[in-house]
C-alpha positions in Angstrom: -36.6 -4.3 38.1 -37.7 -5.5 34.6 -37.1 -2.0 33.3 -33.6 -2.0 34.7 -32.9 -5.4 33.3 -34.1 -4.3 29.8 -31.9 -1.2 30.0 -28.9 -3.3 30.9 -29.5 -5.6 28.0 -29.8 -2.7 25.7 -26.5 -1.3 27.0 -24.8 -4.6 26.4 -26.3 -4.8 22.9 -25.1 -1.2 22.1 -21.6 -2.0 23.3 -21.4 -5.1 21.2 -22.7 -3.2 18.1 -20.3 -0.3 18.6 -17.4 -2.4 17.3 -18.0 -3.5 13.7 -17.4 -7.2 13.0 -16.2 -6.4 9.5 -14.2 -3.7 7.9 -14.0 -2.5 4.3 -11.3 -0.4 2.9 -10.0 0.8 -0.5 -6.2 0.4 -1.3 -4.1 1.7 -4.1 -0.4 2.0 -4.6 2.3 3.4 -6.9 0.1 6.0 -8.5 3.3 7.9 -9.5 1.8 11.4 -10.1 5.1 12.6 -11.4 5.4 9.9 -14.1 2.0 9.1 -15.4 0.2 11.9 -17.3 -3.3 11.4 -15.9 -2.8 10.6 -12.3 -5.4 13.0 -10.9 -8.1 11.4 -13.1 -7.0 7.9 -12.0 -7.1 8.9 -8.3 -10.5 10.5 -8.8 -11.9 7.2 -10.1 -10.5 5.5 -7.0 -11.9 8.0 -4.6 -15.3 7.9 -6.2 -15.4 4.1 -6.1 -14.4 4.1 -2.5 -17.2 6.5 -1.7 -19.7 4.4 -3.7 -18.6 1.3 -1.7 -18.9 3.1 1.6 -15.5 2.0 2.8 -14.3 2.7 6.3 -11.1 4.2 5.1 -8.8 4.5 2.1 -5.0 3.9 2.1 -2.2 4.4 -0.4 0.9 2.2 -0.1 3.5 4.7 -1.4 5.2 6.2 -4.5 2.4 8.7 -4.4 3.8 12.2 -5.4 6.7 14.5 -4.9 6.1 17.4 -2.5 5.8 20.1 -5.2 3.5 23.0 -5.6 2.2 21.7 -8.9 1.0 18.5 -7.3 -1.4 20.2 -4.8 -4.3 19.5 -7.1 -3.5 15.8 -7.1 -3.3 15.8 -3.3 -6.6 17.7 -3.2 -8.3 14.8 -5.1 -7.0 12.4 -2.4 -8.3 14.7 0.4 -11.7 15.0 -1.2 -12.6 11.6 0.3 -14.8 12.3 3.3 -13.7 9.5 5.5 -10.4 8.3 7.1 -7.3 8.5 4.9 -4.0 6.8 5.6 -0.6 7.0 3.9 2.4 4.7 3.6 5.8 6.0 2.5 7.3 4.6 -0.7 10.9 4.9 -1.8 10.3 7.2 -4.7 8.4 9.6 -2.5 11.9 10.7 -1.2 13.6 11.0 -4.6 13.7 14.8 -4.5 13.1 15.7 -0.9 13.5 14.5 2.7 11.2 12.2 4.5 10.1 15.0 6.7 9.2 17.2 3.8 7.1 14.5 2.2 5.3 13.8 5.5 4.6 17.5 6.0 3.3 17.8 2.4 0.8 15.0 2.7 0.0 15.7 6.4 1.4 12.4 7.7 2.1 12.6 11.4 4.3 9.5 11.8 6.3 7.4 9.4 5.2 4.2 11.1 2.1 3.8 13.2 -1.0 1.7 14.0 -4.7 2.2 14.3 -7.8 0.2 15.1 -10.9 0.0 12.8 -13.7 -2.1 14.2 -12.6 -5.5 15.3 -9.2 -5.2 13.5 -5.8 -3.7 14.2 -3.8 -2.2 11.3 0.0 -1.5 11.3 1.9 0.7 8.9 5.6 0.1 8.6 8.4 2.3 7.1 11.2 0.3 5.6 12.7 3.3 3.8 16.1 3.1 5.4 19.5 1.8 4.4 22.5 0.8 6.6 25.7 2.9 6.5 28.6 2.6 9.0 26.3 0.5 11.2 23.7 3.2 11.3 20.2 3.3 9.8 19.8 6.2 7.3 16.5 7.7 6.2 15.9 7.9 2.5 16.4 11.5 1.3 16.8 13.0 -2.1 17.4 9.7 -3.8 20.4 8.8 -1.6 19.2 5.2 -1.4 20.0 4.5 -5.1 23.7 4.0 -4.2 23.0 1.6 -1.3 21.3 -1.4 -3.0 22.7 -4.1 -0.7 21.2 -2.6 2.5 18.3 -0.4 1.3 14.8 -1.2 2.4 15.8 -2.3 5.9 13.6 -2.0 8.9 15.6 -0.4 11.8 16.0 -2.3 15.1 14.0 0.3 16.9 11.1 -0.1 14.6 11.2 -3.9 15.0 11.1 -3.4 18.8 8.1 -1.0 18.4 6.4 -3.7 16.2 6.8 -6.3 18.9 5.3 -4.0 21.5 2.5 -3.0 19.3 1.6 -6.6 18.5 1.7 -7.5 22.2 -0.7 -4.8 23.3 -3.6 -5.8 20.9 -6.0 -8.7 21.1 -7.4 -8.0 17.7 -6.6 -9.6 14.3 -3.8 -7.7 12.6 -3.3 -6.5 9.1 0.1 -5.0 8.1 0.8 -2.4 5.4 4.3 -1.6 3.9 5.5 -0.2 0.6 8.1 -2.9 0.0 7.0 -6.5 0.4 7.9 -8.7 3.5 8.0 -12.0 1.6 10.5 -11.8 -1.2 13.9 -10.7 -2.5 12.6 -7.5 -4.1 11.3 -6.3 -0.7 12.5 -5.6 2.8 16.0 -6.8 3.4 15.2 -8.2 6.8 11.8 -9.3 5.9 12.6 -12.8 7.2 13.1 -11.2 10.7 9.8 -9.5 10.4 8.0 -12.7 9.5 9.6 -14.4 12.5 8.1 -11.8 14.7 4.7 -12.4 13.2 5.0 -16.2 13.4 6.2 -16.1 17.1 3.2 -14.0 18.0 0.9 -16.3 16.1 2.2 -19.4 18.0 0.7 -18.0 21.2 -2.4 -16.5 19.7 -3.1 -16.1 16.0 -3.1 -12.3 15.4 -1.3 -11.4 12.2 -3.5 -12.6 9.3 -2.3 -10.6 6.2 0.3 -8.2 4.9 -0.3 -5.8 1.9 2.5 -4.1 -0.1 3.1 -2.3 -3.3 6.5 -1.3 -4.9 6.9 -4.2 -7.3 4.1 -3.2 -9.7 3.0 -6.8 -9.5 -0.3 -8.5 -9.0 0.9 -11.3 -6.8 0.2 -13.4 -3.7 2.0 -15.8 -1.3 0.9 -17.6 1.8 3.7 -18.3 4.3 3.1 -20.2 7.5 -0.6 -19.2 7.7 -0.1 -15.5 6.8 -1.3 -14.0 3.6 1.1 -11.7 1.7 -0.6 -9.8 -1.1 1.2 -7.5 -3.5 -1.1 -4.8 -4.9 -0.3 -3.7 -8.5 0.5 -0.2 -9.4 -2.5 1.9 -10.2 -0.8 3.2 -13.3 1.9 1.3 -15.2 4.7 -1.2 -15.4 8.2 0.2 -15.8 10.1 -1.3 -18.7 13.0 1.1 -19.0 14.8 2.7 -22.0 15.4 -0.6 -23.7 11.7 -1.0 -24.4 10.6 2.7 -24.5 7.9 3.7 -27.0 7.6 7.5 -27.7 4.8 7.2 -30.2 2.1 6.1 -27.7 1.5 9.7 -26.7 1.8 13.1 -28.3 4.9 15.2 -28.0 3.1 17.5 -25.7 2.4 14.6 -23.2 5.9 13.3 -23.6 7.3 16.7 -22.8 5.1 17.0 -19.8 6.0 13.5 -18.5 9.4 12.6 -20.0 9.7 9.2 -18.2 6.3 8.1 -19.5 7.8 6.6 -22.6 9.7 4.1 -20.4 6.5 2.6 -19.1 3.7 0.4 -20.3 0.6 2.3 -19.0 -2.6 0.7 -17.9 -5.8 1.8 -19.7 -7.7 2.2 -16.5 -6.7 2.7 -12.8 -6.4 -0.5 -10.9 -6.8 -0.9 -7.1 -8.7 -3.1 -4.7 -11.7 -2.9 -2.4 -11.1 -5.2 0.5 -13.5 -6.5 3.1 -12.4 -8.5 6.2 -14.8 -10.1 8.6 -14.5 -11.8 12.0 -15.8 -15.1 10.4 -12.3 -15.5 9.0 -12.6 -14.2 5.4 -10.7 -11.6 3.4 -12.6 -10.7 0.2 -10.4 -8.8 -2.3 -12.3 -7.2 -5.1 -9.8 -6.1 -7.7 -10.0 -4.3 -11.1 -9.3 -6.1 -14.4 -7.5 -3.8 -16.7 -5.6 -3.7 -20.0 -2.5 -2.0 -21.5 -2.5 1.1 -23.6 -1.1 -0.4 -26.8 1.5 -1.5 -27.6 1.6 -3.9 -24.7 4.7 -5.6 -23.3 4.5 -8.6 -25.6 4.3 -6.3 -28.6 7.4 -4.5 -27.4 9.3 -7.8 -26.9 9.6 -7.4 -23.1 11.0 -10.6 -21.7 11.0 -10.1 -18.0 11.1 -13.2 -15.8 7.7 -12.5 -14.3 4.3 -11.9 -15.7 3.3 -8.3 -16.4 -0.3 -7.7 -15.5 -2.5 -4.6 -15.9 -4.9 -5.8 -13.2 -5.5 -6.4 -9.5 -6.9 -9.9 -9.1 -10.0 -10.8 -7.1 -9.0 -13.1 -4.2 -11.0 -14.8 -1.5 -8.7 -15.8 1.4 -9.4 -17.5 4.7 -7.7 -17.0 8.1 
């Protein structure tokens, strides 16, 4: 009987240990392989650091690369990570192709989905739709540029799926999307999405944090107990033709990446290693970077927001 009791205790112990109480992942966004000249090297740094940190998975939040033959080496760098890898679709991923072509190229099975890792539930959304004639239209070959008033809208069907997905989990939830869910530059019906989160949290607090890219900002907001974190681009800030600087790189580099002169590139790749534990802490370990001169101030850039070449460290509670 004592032996049986011991075996039962060991069984309970093993079950409790099978679900990790903390999860660690590496996140990057807006690498823009087709704009920045050294994207493979930047991504390699990210993958190597993720492996060194022994993260549970890596995820990129969109604006990754075009589905072209010449980008297969870049994709190979991403796939060199030995663990779980997840993708989020960004608007620029569909600049020259359809959503289906992008997904097939990067081996992404669904455009929105969820997964469990340890004690946490993760949701990936796809806001890359615009509204035309009361219908939701997928981004394809840059068609969204002409639909600014309604672009980045989550379709009703995806919102219904989101409600159902949240209802079926008892774990704490983290949400990923390319466009943010908390500001004017993000998802057009982001307020509706936040209402879904907040209604769920009234019954039982589930949704704790949302991570996005797109803006090339290092930013953070807390709204009604939910953390909204914008991860900076791995590569650059876009400043446009008004502030372009051709002399930063050689003619050869500028010919290879013609849009590069319209950016202020970062000296090193920036990203975050994030650890979340059941004790209620989110530890974001960012990367402090710098600009490849001349920086935005030197060029006279006068945007109404701060341009940062970094991803900030943050310690958040939930």
